[in-house]
Kinemage of the C-alpha trace (Angstrom):
@kinemage 1
@onewidth
@group {chain A} dominant
@subgroup {mainchain}
@vectorlist {calphas} color= white
{ca met a 1} P 0.594 0.062 0.224
{ca pro a 2} L 1.930 3.223 -1.152
{ca asn a 3} L 2.326 5.205 1.847
{ca glu a 4} L 2.053 8.849 -0.371
{ca his a 5} L 1.635 11.479 1.784
{ca gly a 6} L 2.967 9.498 4.853
{ca pro a 7} L 1.192 9.745 8.710
{ca asp a 8} L 0.545 13.134 10.570
{ca met a 9} L 3.709 12.855 12.598
{ca gln a 10} L 2.803 16.393 13.951
{ca tyr a 11} L -0.575 14.476 15.167
{ca leu a 12} L 1.933 11.394 16.833
{ca arg a 13} L 3.646 14.191 18.527
{ca gln a 14} L 0.512 15.713 20.322
{ca val a 15} L -0.845 12.630 21.131
{ca leu a 16} L 2.317 11.156 22.560
{ca leu a 17} L 2.996 14.766 24.633
{ca glu a 18} L -0.469 14.389 25.950
{ca met a 19} L -0.472 10.894 27.524
{ca leu a 20} L 2.779 11.575 28.442
{ca ala a 21} L 1.099 13.800 31.227
{ca ile a 22} L -0.916 11.425 32.103
{ca pro a 23} L -0.201 9.199 35.332
{ca cys a 24} L -0.891 5.479 34.830
{ca pro a 25} L 1.665 3.111 36.120
{ca thr a 26} L 0.129 -0.757 36.078
{ca gly a 27} L -2.996 -0.280 38.242
{ca phe a 28} L -3.979 3.296 37.355
{ca thr a 29} L -5.255 3.492 34.333
{ca asp a 30} L -8.029 4.643 34.261
{ca gly a 31} L -6.962 8.022 32.646
{ca ile a 32} L -5.319 6.985 29.848
{ca val a 33} L -8.216 4.101 28.566
{ca arg a 34} L -10.786 7.526 28.986
{ca tyr a 35} L -7.460 10.076 26.952
{ca val a 36} L -7.041 7.250 24.206
{ca ala a 37} L -10.900 6.007 24.457
{ca glu a 38} L -11.973 10.121 23.706
{ca his a 39} L -9.540 10.310 20.760
{ca leu a 40} L -11.575 6.682 19.712
{ca asp a 41} L -14.932 8.586 19.444
{ca thr a 42} L -13.350 11.931 17.716
{ca leu a 43} L -12.145 9.790 14.835
{ca gly a 44} L -15.564 7.888 15.043
{ca val a 45} L -13.556 4.691 15.333
{ca pro a 46} L -16.023 2.117 17.199
{ca tyr a 47} L -14.749 0.199 20.305
{ca glu a 48} L -15.776 -1.530 23.813
{ca leu a 49} L -14.590 -1.780 26.834
{ca thr a 50} L -13.700 -4.232 29.436
{ca arg a 51} L -14.445 -4.655 32.631
{ca arg a 52} L -11.046 -3.683 33.487
{ca gly a 53} L -10.268 -0.942 30.775
{ca thr a 54} L -8.926 -2.627 27.976
{ca ile a 55} L -10.313 -0.996 24.939
{ca arg a 56} L -11.594 -3.270 21.535
{ca ala a 57} L -11.079 -1.057 18.554
{ca thr a 58} L -12.282 -2.152 15.188
{ca leu a 59} L -10.953 -1.603 11.780
{ca ala a 60} L -13.980 -3.073 9.824
{ca gly a 61} L -12.764 -4.929 6.226
{ca arg a 62} L -14.227 -6.648 4.023
{ca gln a 63} L -14.131 -9.546 5.585
{ca asn a 64} L -15.156 -10.293 9.427
{ca ser a 65} L -13.588 -13.680 10.327
{ca pro a 66} L -11.164 -14.300 10.146
{ca asp a 67} L -9.595 -10.902 11.393
{ca arg a 68} L -6.370 -9.356 13.042
{ca ala a 69} L -5.393 -7.488 15.425
{ca ile a 70} L -2.918 -5.096 16.494
{ca ala a 71} L -2.058 -4.078 20.318
{ca ser a 72} L -0.252 -1.305 22.382
{ca his a 73} L -0.394 -1.168 26.679
{ca leu a 74} L -1.325 1.875 27.739
{ca asp a 75} L 0.193 0.745 31.641
{ca thr a 76} L 4.223 1.466 32.633
{ca val a 77} L 6.203 1.086 35.348
{ca gly a 78} L 6.153 2.519 38.437
{ca ala a 79} L 5.731 1.662 42.807
{ca met a 80} L 2.829 1.634 44.750
{ca val a 81} L 3.651 2.280 48.971
{ca ser a 82} L 4.414 -0.715 51.109
{ca glu a 83} L 4.964 1.047 54.394
{ca val a 84} L 5.054 4.413 56.117
{ca lys a 85} L 8.212 4.369 57.874
{ca asp a 86} L 9.197 5.870 61.361
{ca asn a 87} L 10.365 8.243 60.213
{ca gly a 88} L 7.607 8.957 58.247
{ca arg a 89} L 8.897 8.896 55.071
{ca leu a 90} L 7.630 5.486 52.196
{ca lys a 91} L 9.027 2.913 51.000
{ca leu a 92} L 8.077 1.318 48.349
{ca ala a 93} L 7.541 -1.276 45.987
{ca pro a 94} L 8.125 -1.614 42.126
{ca val a 95} L 5.005 -2.138 40.011
{ca gly a 96} L 6.435 -4.298 36.956
{ca cys a 97} L 10.156 -5.089 36.465
{ca trp a 98} L 12.590 -2.404 36.818
{ca ser a 99} L 15.505 -1.665 38.638
{ca ser a 100} L 15.471 1.482 41.722
{ca arg a 101} L 18.642 2.575 39.953
{ca phe a 102} L 16.059 4.063 37.810
{ca ala a 103} L 14.489 5.398 40.756
{ca glu a 104} L 16.694 7.320 43.072
{ca gly a 105} L 16.308 11.798 42.833
{ca ser a 106} L 13.695 11.077 40.657
{ca arg a 107} L 10.122 13.724 41.580
{ca val a 108} L 6.928 11.743 41.624
{ca ser a 109} L 3.237 11.902 42.954
{ca val a 110} L 1.289 9.814 45.269
{ca phe a 111} L -2.227 9.161 44.909
{ca ser a 112} L -4.207 9.002 47.923
{ca glu a 113} L -7.859 9.149 49.189
{ca ser a 114} L -6.942 12.555 50.344
{ca gly a 115} L -5.255 13.639 47.289
{ca cys a 116} L -2.322 14.610 45.116
{ca trp a 117} L 0.824 14.570 47.578
{ca arg a 118} L 4.387 15.243 45.402
{ca gly a 119} L 7.712 13.618 46.733
{ca ser a 120} L 11.424 12.768 45.276
{ca val a 121} L 12.520 9.141 45.416
{ca leu a 122} L 16.009 9.250 47.306
{ca pro a 123} L 18.804 7.041 48.784
{ca leu a 124} L 18.849 6.079 52.465
{ca met a 125} L 21.964 8.296 52.460
{ca ala a 126} L 20.662 11.407 50.292
{ca ser a 127} L 22.890 13.864 52.250
{ca gly a 128} L 26.954 13.847 50.637
{ca his a 129} L 27.888 16.617 53.656
{ca ala a 130} L 26.749 13.814 56.333
{ca phe a 131} L 27.643 10.860 54.621
{ca asn a 132} L 30.405 11.155 52.747
{ca thr a 133} L 31.601 8.457 50.435
{ca glu a 134} L 29.949 6.199 52.429
{ca val a 135} L 26.702 7.302 49.552
{ca asp a 136} L 28.050 4.861 47.031
{ca ser a 137} L 28.635 1.988 49.647
{ca leu a 138} L 24.208 1.525 49.550
{ca pro a 139} L 23.631 -1.493 46.537
{ca val a 140} L 20.910 -0.856 44.155
{ca ser a 141} L 18.272 -2.524 45.477
{ca trp a 142} L 13.969 -1.155 46.432
{ca asp a 143} L 15.618 -1.062 50.150
{ca thr a 144} L 17.643 0.620 49.827
{ca val a 145} L 15.870 4.069 48.432
{ca glu a 146} L 12.711 5.800 50.126
{ca leu a 147} L 9.843 8.621 49.118
{ca arg a 148} L 10.591 11.958 50.823
{ca leu a 149} L 7.319 13.547 50.886
{ca asp a 150} L 6.804 17.346 50.421
{ca ile a 151} L 5.019 17.430 53.654
{ca leu a 152} L 5.570 18.596 57.297
{ca ser a 153} L 6.403 15.021 59.013
{ca asn a 154} L 8.325 13.648 60.666
{ca ser a 155} L 7.187 10.188 62.663
{ca arg a 156} L 4.057 7.435 60.517
{ca ala a 157} L 1.103 8.801 62.239
{ca glu a 158} L 2.109 12.781 61.216
{ca thr a 159} L 2.062 11.231 57.745
{ca glu a 160} L -0.899 8.681 58.265
{ca ala a 161} L -2.527 11.634 59.370
{ca gln a 162} L -2.454 12.934 56.039
{ca gly a 163} L -4.752 9.985 54.487
{ca ile a 164} L -1.009 9.003 52.771
{ca gly a 165} L -0.708 4.462 53.900
{ca val a 166} L -0.254 1.902 52.165
{ca gly a 167} L -1.566 0.731 48.731
{ca asp a 168} L -1.353 3.724 47.529
{ca phe a 169} L 0.339 4.508 43.425
{ca val a 170} L 3.388 6.218 43.116
{ca ala a 171} L 3.952 7.624 39.235
{ca phe a 172} L 7.077 8.859 37.612
{ca asp a 173} L 7.454 12.216 36.354
{ca pro a 174} L 8.314 11.787 32.667
{ca leu a 175} L 10.270 14.808 32.122
{ca pro a 176} L 9.857 14.680 28.618
{ca glu a 177} L 12.320 16.702 25.473
{ca phe a 178} L 12.114 16.802 22.393
{ca thr a 179} L 14.936 18.005 20.309
{ca asp a 180} L 14.752 19.394 17.091
{ca asn a 181} L 16.784 16.907 15.711
{ca gly a 182} L 14.625 14.367 16.233
{ca tyr a 183} L 15.340 12.866 19.014
{ca ile a 184} L 12.506 12.198 21.786
{ca ser a 185} L 13.387 11.330 25.922
{ca ala a 186} L 11.472 10.473 28.480
{ca arg a 187} L 10.953 8.381 30.621
{ca his a 188} L 7.604 6.096 29.813
{ca leu a 189} L 8.116 6.314 26.393
{ca asp a 190} L 7.682 2.180 26.938
{ca asn a 191} L 4.975 1.780 25.466
{ca lys a 192} L 3.089 5.290 25.030
{ca ala a 193} L 5.218 6.106 22.365
{ca gly a 194} L 3.764 2.733 21.006
{ca ala a 195} L -0.075 3.737 21.381
{ca ala a 196} L 0.390 7.132 20.136
{ca ala a 197} L 2.082 4.980 16.752
{ca met a 198} L -1.057 3.269 16.684
{ca leu a 199} L -3.366 6.343 17.296
{ca thr a 200} L -1.631 7.885 14.036
{ca ala a 201} L -2.175 4.702 12.056
{ca ile a 202} L -5.856 4.428 12.718
{ca lys a 203} L -5.950 7.975 12.299
{ca tyr a 204} L -4.406 7.502 8.411
{ca val a 205} L -7.150 4.431 7.913
{ca val a 206} L -10.152 7.374 9.364
{ca asp a 207} L -9.334 10.098 6.713
{ca ser a 208} L -8.019 7.700 3.966
{ca gly a 209} L -11.786 5.861 3.429
{ca arg a 210} L -10.226 2.972 1.966
{ca thr a 211} L -12.015 -0.415 3.624
{ca leu a 212} L -9.597 -2.650 4.594
{ca pro a 213} L -9.012 -6.082 3.625
{ca met a 214} L -10.141 -7.476 6.718
{ca asp a 215} L -11.920 -6.558 10.048
{ca cys a 216} L -8.524 -4.914 12.367
{ca his a 217} L -8.787 -4.856 15.667
{ca pro a 218} L -6.571 -2.192 17.015
{ca leu a 219} L -5.820 -3.315 21.409
{ca phe a 220} L -4.549 -0.909 24.034
{ca thr a 221} L -3.929 -3.069 27.165
{ca ile a 222} L -3.369 -1.951 31.003
{ca thr a 223} L -1.782 -4.653 32.703
{ca glu a 224} L 1.415 -5.678 30.403
{ca glu a 225} L 4.201 -4.706 32.707
{ca thr a 226} L 3.021 -7.505 35.248
{ca gly a 227} L 2.562 -10.035 32.736
{ca ser a 228} L -1.046 -10.403 31.821
{ca gly a 229} L -1.559 -7.870 29.034
{ca ala a 230} L -3.246 -8.765 26.217
{ca ala a 231} L -4.085 -12.346 27.813
{ca gly a 232} L -8.180 -12.474 27.270
{ca ala a 233} L -8.794 -9.775 25.570
{ca leu a 234} L -8.605 -10.878 21.399
{ca pro a 235} L -12.192 -11.437 20.263
{ca trp a 236} L -12.133 -15.335 19.212
{ca asp a 237} L -11.625 -15.138 15.586
{ca val a 238} L -8.255 -13.492 15.072
{ca ser a 239} L -6.148 -15.078 13.240
{ca glu a 240} L -3.269 -12.454 12.702
{ca phe a 241} L -2.254 -10.283 15.678
{ca val a 242} L 0.947 -8.110 16.165
{ca gly a 243} L 2.386 -6.438 19.275
{ca val a 244} L 3.639 -2.801 19.182
{ca asp a 245} L 6.283 -2.420 21.874
{ca ile a 246} L 9.615 -0.711 22.781
{ca ala a 247} L 13.189 -2.203 21.652
{ca pro a 248} L 16.252 -2.086 23.327
{ca val a 249} L 18.987 -0.479 21.864
{ca ala a 250} L 21.988 -1.085 23.924
{ca pro a 251} L 25.323 -3.521 23.382
{ca gly a 252} L 24.679 -7.107 22.158
{ca gln a 253} L 21.219 -5.644 20.119
{ca ser a 254} L 20.635 -5.182 16.489
{ca ser a 255} L 17.652 -2.487 17.126
{ca thr a 256} L 18.543 0.750 16.337
{ca glu a 257} L 16.619 4.929 17.552
{ca his a 258} L 16.733 5.130 13.209
{ca ala a 259} L 14.604 2.179 11.844
{ca val a 260} L 12.008 -0.161 13.272
{ca thr a 261} L 12.329 -3.642 14.835
{ca leu a 262} L 11.005 -6.533 13.673
{ca cys a 263} L 11.560 -9.094 17.088
{ca met a 264} L 11.966 -13.005 16.000
{ca gln a 265} L 12.602 -14.429 19.502
{ca asp a 266} L 11.969 -12.907 23.525
{ca ser a 267} L 11.615 -15.099 26.353
{ca ser a 268} L 8.562 -16.902 25.110
{ca gly a 269} L 10.395 -18.299 22.211
{ca pro a 270} L 10.011 -17.854 18.528
{ca tyr a 271} L 7.334 -15.261 17.410
{ca asp a 272} L 5.137 -17.118 14.068
{ca tyr a 273} L 7.466 -17.608 11.140
{ca his a 274} L 5.022 -16.861 8.556
{ca leu a 275} L 3.129 -13.451 9.762
{ca ser a 276} L 6.788 -12.411 10.500
{ca arg a 277} L 7.972 -12.818 7.567
{ca his a 278} L 5.333 -11.051 5.675
{ca leu a 279} L 5.759 -8.090 8.021
{ca leu a 280} L 9.678 -7.899 6.671
{ca his a 281} L 8.671 -8.295 2.652
{ca leu a 282} L 6.206 -5.111 3.625
{ca cys a 283} L 8.982 -3.424 4.657
{ca gln a 284} L 10.662 -4.455 1.991
{ca arg a 285} L 8.425 -2.811 -0.471
{ca glu a 286} L 7.992 -0.133 1.090
{ca gln a 287} L 11.434 0.765 1.686
{ca ile a 288} L 10.390 1.389 5.942
{ca pro a 289} L 13.520 0.934 7.363
{ca val a 290} L 13.613 -2.884 9.546
{ca arg a 291} L 16.459 -4.084 11.504
{ca arg a 292} L 15.839 -8.062 12.754
{ca asp a 293} L 16.539 -8.466 16.141
{ca leu a 294} L 15.810 -11.072 18.968
{ca phe a 295} L 15.108 -9.807 23.233
{ca arg a 296} L 16.418 -11.270 25.606
{ca tyr a 297} L 14.810 -10.609 28.998
{ca tyr a 298} L 11.190 -9.088 27.567
{ca his a 299} L 7.477 -10.452 27.345
{ca ser a 300} L 4.966 -8.881 25.395
{ca asp a 301} L 0.195 -8.392 24.989
{ca ala a 302} L 1.634 -10.915 21.458
{ca glu a 303} L 3.722 -13.038 23.929
{ca ser a 304} L 1.052 -12.834 27.086
{ca ala a 305} L -1.633 -13.771 24.056
{ca val a 306} L -0.879 -17.653 23.468
{ca arg a 307} L 0.382 -17.837 26.708
{ca ala a 308} L -3.411 -17.695 27.345
{ca gly a 309} L -4.209 -20.094 25.027
{ca asn a 310} L -5.202 -18.585 21.855
{ca asp a 311} L -4.424 -20.077 18.536
{ca thr a 312} L -3.040 -16.724 16.919
{ca arg a 313} L -0.179 -16.381 14.744
{ca val a 314} L 1.694 -13.509 16.718
{ca ala a 315} L 4.427 -11.157 15.751
{ca leu a 316} L 6.395 -8.305 17.397
{ca ile a 317} L 6.934 -4.502 16.260
{ca ala a 318} L 8.740 -2.082 17.864
{ca phe a 319} L 10.385 1.713 18.186
{ca gly a 320} L 14.451 0.833 18.994
{ca thr a 321} L 14.932 3.117 22.590
{ca asp a 322} L 18.168 3.379 24.328
{ca ala a 323} L 18.194 3.572 28.128
{ca thr a 324} L 14.459 0.744 28.150
{ca his a 325} L 12.622 0.921 32.308
{ca gly a 326} L 15.434 4.076 33.157
{ca tyr a 327} L 15.278 7.586 30.936
{ca glu a 328} L 13.864 6.179 27.529
{ca arg a 329} L 15.940 7.722 24.150
{ca thr a 330} L 14.150 6.869 20.688
{ca his a 331} L 13.897 9.214 17.386
{ca arg a 332} L 11.497 10.200 14.950
{ca asp a 333} L 12.603 8.589 12.546
{ca ser a 334} L 12.169 4.941 14.572
{ca leu a 335} L 8.078 6.770 15.394
{ca glu a 336} L 7.469 6.736 11.881
{ca ala a 337} L 8.771 4.111 10.618
{ca leu a 338} L 6.755 1.885 12.929
{ca thr a 339} L 4.330 3.910 11.762
{ca arg a 340} L 4.125 3.491 8.692
{ca leu a 341} L 5.112 -0.570 9.182
{ca leu a 342} L 1.656 -0.811 11.305
{ca ile a 343} L -0.527 1.403 8.016
{ca ser a 344} L 0.973 -1.464 5.391
{ca tyr a 345} L -0.222 -4.265 7.503
{ca val a 346} L -3.523 -3.221 7.944
{ca phe a 347} L -3.893 -2.595 4.344
{ca ser a 348} L -2.280 -6.417 3.412
{ca pro a 349} L -3.969 -9.006 2.470
{ca pro a 350} L -3.972 -12.004 5.145
{ca val a 351} L -0.891 -14.142 5.225
{ca phe a 352} L -2.902 -16.857 4.357
{ca glu a 353} L -6.480 -16.123 1.933
{ca gln a 354} L -7.970 -19.504 4.837
{ca asp a 355} L -7.196 -19.008 7.993
{ca asp a 356} L -9.935 -20.965 10.543
{ca arg a 357} L -9.323 -21.638 13.358
{ca asp a 358} L -9.721 -25.644 12.762
{ca asn a 359} L -9.194 -27.149 9.889
{ca ala a 360} L -5.608 -25.451 8.519
{ca pro a 361} L -5.015 -26.293 5.055
{ca leu a 362} L -1.510 -28.973 5.232
{ca glu a 363} L -0.496 -26.285 2.384
{ca his a 364} L -0.172 -23.896 5.116
{ca phe a 365} L 3.622 -25.729 6.953
{ca gln a 366} L 5.357 -26.528 3.530
{ca leu a 367} L 6.921 -22.560 3.009
{ca gln a 368} L 9.717 -23.081 5.181
{ca thr a 369} L 11.348 -25.736 3.763
{ca asp a 370} L 11.794 -25.535 0.237
{ca ala a 371} L 12.741 -28.360 -1.813
{ca asp a 372} L 15.767 -26.603 -3.175
{ca met a 373} L 16.907 -25.333 -0.345
{ca pro a 374} L 20.355 -27.212 0.081
{ca leu a 375} L 20.800 -29.678 3.353
{ca ser a 376} L 24.224 -31.051 4.497
{ca ser a 377} L 25.218 -33.539 7.320
{ca glu a 378} L 27.801 -36.790 7.564
{ca thr a 379} L 25.112 -38.742 6.506
{ca pro a 380} L 23.780 -37.347 3.735
{ca leu a 381} L 19.550 -36.865 3.596
{ca pro a 382} L 17.363 -38.196 0.569
{ca pro a 383} L 16.855 -35.489 -1.359
{ca leu a 384} L 12.881 -33.881 0.044
{ca glu a 385} L 11.391 -34.370 -3.572
{ca gln a 386} L 11.823 -37.795 -2.521
{ca ile a 387} L 10.445 -37.676 0.615
{ca phe a 388} L 7.259 -36.694 0.328
{ca ala a 389} L 7.266 -38.679 -3.686
{ca cys a 390} L 7.599 -42.261 -1.251
{ca ser a 391} L 4.358 -40.713 1.102
{ca arg a 392} L 2.445 -40.016 -2.300
{ca asp a 393} L 3.038 -43.351 -3.470
{ca glu a 394} L 2.614 -44.953 0.108
{ca asn a 395} L -0.716 -42.919 0.746
């Protein structure tokens, strides 16, 4: 599908800035769900909400079953108050899997039933003038940081009297900065940048006025950072599911901030061969910059859907980001490439014309190993065409 005008990157930028302003650690996502739902209302895209708040939208196509889905998560890492300490400060437990090293020095908001309170996350030894080099001896651990609230309190009773207690959510300030040369730095680009790219792709589809070849369900999930993600969120007849998430740019990774990444495998194992190659071929056809990569310590919405028992083909595409789950940085190039690939994908034909859940044709399972592919071993194997010929003769 030609991208003659390309996605509206100014729209993406504005949506991303607005989403970054909405605190939404896993479990505290009502605000971001309402924001995305209101954008879908504005675009005229129908959707439904699960009882917990996952958004299932529908872009109608010529074929309504089986259909496909794309997904991005709205929740972010954060923290929760695990103890009000004797000194009036707060002990924290992480929400999501991330290091306290990235929490130190952060300004935060604490959401209690009595209101929103501001504070800073500090190491237990926070004064260089008081502790000198002992500051450097503290291990990196959530047990060695505490939250200093901007209230007059020197005791547990004084803090609790303000209505602050165990189980209150803590959201970390995003500190966004968009530079003139295209770099975007902020906390929580994972996965608000992916969600902004999805909304931009949806806007492109609506503005184009063209009909998709098959129904596509954009999903916005709310529990990916804690593992469940898209589990239980898929319509029953989704045959293709593409997750949209963050790609770590780091030593040993091939991802870059200037291309879209096609993840071939993460902690759950390899992604679907046929769907992944379909996406790769779209990048080649549309001249979209792409990298292939494997993610070592990583889970996604796509993986959680399969783990929940959905018989669907899954793939994962991502925007390249430095310092994931820390103070993250990506580039406009990667977000544009991701959005272009999403647009090309939803306008592309299905990977297999007939891909019902039951009784899949045998022809679907002959494309990985070609009869002309050279094979070698110490003990020569018979040619593939001979094996298949013998099998047909026996039948």
